C-alpha positions in Angstrom: 75.8 107.2 122.7 76.1 106.7 126.8 79.5 107.9 127.9 82.9 106.6 127.3 84.3 104.6 130.2 86.3 107.3 132.3 90.2 107.1 131.2 93.1 107.0 134.7 94.7 109.7 133.7 93.6 113.5 132.4 97.2 113.4 130.5 96.8 113.9 126.5 96.9 111.1 124.2 99.2 111.1 121.1 95.8 110.6 118.8 96.2 109.4 115.5 94.0 110.6 112.9 94.2 112.5 110.0 93.8 116.3 109.6 92.4 116.1 106.1 89.2 115.1 108.4 89.2 117.6 111.0 88.4 122.0 111.0 90.1 124.6 112.5 93.7 124.7 114.8 94.9 121.5 116.0 96.3 121.0 119.4 100.1 120.4 119.9 99.4 116.7 120.9 97.8 115.9 117.3 100.2 117.4 115.6 102.8 115.7 117.1 101.1 112.8 117.3 101.9 108.8 116.1 100.4 108.7 113.0 102.4 112.0 111.6 105.8 110.6 113.7 105.9 107.4 112.2 104.7 108.8 108.4 107.6 111.1 108.2 110.4 110.3 110.2 110.4 105.9 109.2 108.3 105.8 105.9 109.3 109.9 104.9 107.4 112.1 102.7 106.0 110.7 99.7 104.0 107.7 102.1 102.6 110.6 104.7 101.6 112.5 101.8 99.8 108.9 100.3 98.6 107.9 103.4 96.9 111.7 104.0 94.9 111.2 100.8 93.9 107.7 101.5 92.6 108.2 105.1 90.7 111.1 103.8 86.8 110.0 103.6 85.9 110.0 100.2 82.6 112.6 100.1 82.1 113.0 96.7 78.8 111.6 95.0 80.6 110.5 91.7 82.7 108.5 93.6 80.2 105.8 95.3 81.2 104.9 97.8 81.4 106.2 101.0 85.3 106.1 101.4 88.5 106.3 99.8 88.1 104.1 96.1 91.6 103.6 94.6 91.2 104.2 91.1 92.7 102.4 89.5 92.6 99.2 92.2 96.3 98.7 93.8 97.9 95.3 93.4 97.9 93.5 97.1 101.7 92.2 98.6 100.7 88.7 99.4 101.6 86.8 102.9 101.1 83.9 104.8 101.6 83.9 108.4 100.0 82.0 111.8 96.8 83.4 113.1 95.2 83.5 117.4 94.5 80.6 116.9 97.6 78.9 115.5 95.9 78.8 111.6 97.4 79.7 109.0 96.5 82.2 106.9 97.2 83.1 103.1 96.2 86.1 101.6 96.4 84.1 98.0 94.3 81.1 99.2 91.4 83.6 99.7 90.3 84.3 95.7 87.3 84.9 95.6 86.5 86.4 98.9 87.0 90.0 100.3 89.6 90.7 102.6 88.9 93.6 105.1 93.2 94.4 106.4 94.3 95.9 108.9 97.2 96.9 111.9 97.2 96.7 115.7 98.7 96.3 118.6 96.9 94.4 121.2 99.1 96.8 124.4 97.5 100.0 122.7 95.6 102.8 124.3 93.6 104.9 122.2 92.3 103.8 118.9 93.3 100.3 118.5 90.4 98.6 120.1 88.3 100.9 118.5 88.9 99.5 115.3 88.6 96.7 116.5 85.5 97.4 117.7 84.2 98.8 114.9 84.8 95.9 112.7 83.2 93.5 115.4 80.0 96.0 114.6 80.7 95.5 110.7 80.5 92.4 110.6 77.5 92.5 112.6 75.7 95.3 110.1 77.2 92.6 107.6 74.7 89.2 108.3 74.3 86.5 106.0 77.0 88.6 103.6 79.8 88.4 105.8 79.8 85.5 105.0 83.1 85.1 102.7 84.6 87.9 104.8 87.5 87.7 106.0 88.8 90.6 108.7 92.2 90.5 109.5 94.7 92.3 111.6 98.0 92.3 111.4 100.5 92.8 114.3 102.1 96.1 115.1 104.0 94.9 117.8 105.8 91.4 117.1 108.2 91.1 119.9 105.1 91.4 123.0 102.2 90.6 120.7 102.1 86.6 121.5 99.9 83.8 121.0 98.3 83.9 124.0 98.0 87.9 124.0 96.1 88.1 120.5 93.8 85.1 121.9 92.7 87.1 124.9 92.4 90.4 123.4 89.9 89.1 120.7 88.7 87.0 123.6 87.9 90.6 124.6 86.9 92.2 121.3 84.4 89.7 120.9 86.6 88.7 117.7 88.0 85.1 118.3 86.6 83.1 116.1 85.2 86.2 113.8 88.9 87.2 112.4 92.5 86.5 112.1 95.0 88.2 114.6 98.4 87.2 113.0 102.0 86.7 114.3 105.6 86.5 112.6 108.6 88.6 112.7 109.3 92.2 112.3 111.7 91.5 109.4 108.9 89.4 107.2 106.5 92.3 108.8 108.2 95.1 107.7 107.0 95.2 103.7 104.2 94.6 105.0 103.1 97.5 107.5 105.0 99.2 104.5 102.7 98.5 101.8 99.6 98.6 102.7 100.2 102.2 105.0 100.9 101.1 108.2 104.4 102.2 107.7 107.0 101.3 110.1 106.5 101.2 113.4 107.9 103.8 116.3 108.1 102.0 120.0 108.9 105.0 122.6 107.7 104.7 126.7 104.8 107.1 125.8 101.8 105.1 126.7 98.8 107.9 127.4 95.6 107.0 127.9 93.6 109.1 125.5 90.4 110.8 126.8 87.1 110.1 126.1 86.8 114.2 125.3 89.9 113.5 122.6 88.3 109.9 121.7 85.2 111.7 120.5 87.0 114.6 119.1 88.6 112.4 116.8 85.9 110.0 116.0 87.2 107.2 117.3 84.3 106.2 118.8 81.9 107.3 115.5 79.6 105.3 114.9 79.8 102.6 117.7 77.0 100.8 119.6 76.8 101.6 122.9 78.1 97.3 124.1 80.9 97.6 121.4 81.8 101.6 122.7 81.7 99.9 126.1 84.4 97.0 124.4 86.4 98.8 123.5 87.1 101.2 126.4 87.3 97.9 128.5 89.8 96.2 126.1 92.2 99.2 126.0 91.9 100.1 129.7 92.7 95.9 130.7 95.8 95.1 127.8 96.6 98.7 127.2 99.6 101.0 128.5 103.6 100.5 129.0 104.5 102.1 126.1 103.7 103.1 122.9 103.7 102.3 118.8 103.1 105.0 116.6 101.8 104.1 113.1 98.9 104.9 111.3 95.6 103.4 110.6 94.4 102.6 107.9 91.8 99.5 107.2 91.9 98.3 103.5 89.2 96.5 101.7 90.5 93.9 99.3 88.4 93.0 96.8 88.0 89.0 95.2 90.8 89.4 93.1 93.0 89.9 95.2 93.6 94.4 94.5 93.1 97.0 96.8 89.5 98.5 96.4 89.3 101.1 99.2 90.8 102.9 102.7 89.5 104.3 104.8 90.8 105.3 108.6 90.0 105.2 112.3 87.2 107.6 111.7 85.3 105.5 109.6 81.5 104.4 111.1 80.9 101.2 110.6 77.5 101.4 109.3 78.7 103.5 105.6 81.6 101.4 106.0 79.2 97.8 106.3 77.2 99.5 102.9 81.2 99.7 101.1 82.4 96.2 101.6 78.5 95.0 100.8 78.9 96.8 97.6 82.6 95.2 96.6 81.6 91.8 98.0 78.7 91.7 96.3 80.2 92.6 93.1 80.0 90.3 90.0 
């Protein structure tokens, strides 16, 4: 894997990740990360504990999936929002299909563009099996993520035609943020770009091709900065029965994740 684009600052970023996936002692910047601040301060201890469990990679052979299977599957919360192309996306209209759902914001200086790049690579790995698979990203920054900015961001990640970057008002998005484990966003004026070392350490670029890693870095340096939005980083797979079946996090590896998605998508 080639080196990431150099960071414009040597300051430490607030990398969002799951402590259960790491070993040893964590640097202070990580312990004070956006994930934990948002989870504990806003959503509460119960949701924080749930997020830890659900964002942990499941390596149990008996489980059968590379990432965390929800047993039993969890009910979804329906939504109907407008995407970056001005089209409506209503989750319940896509029964019989598979939906990958995550939560991003365009000004993110670290994790978000890498998740977008990993979903680009996941679709490429699925190949013909990607037919009937929807990729949905719901904004965590409704005040600033305009349709034009979301469209430009989608182009930068080479996802303009291949995902739905959904926008809406904070009042209608809040129940979705909570229900789908992202937590209520915390906006601060801190906007520190993650260093290459932190990106590598926390698996933010895990499994990416050189092209997709470059795409993620170019996108975060072009769009990121100015402020920070604290949130958790779930990537959820919703099955054809509109049930939440699987949860991964920011350190997902596209090849392993694509196999999990394929397995759920090709179920009869």
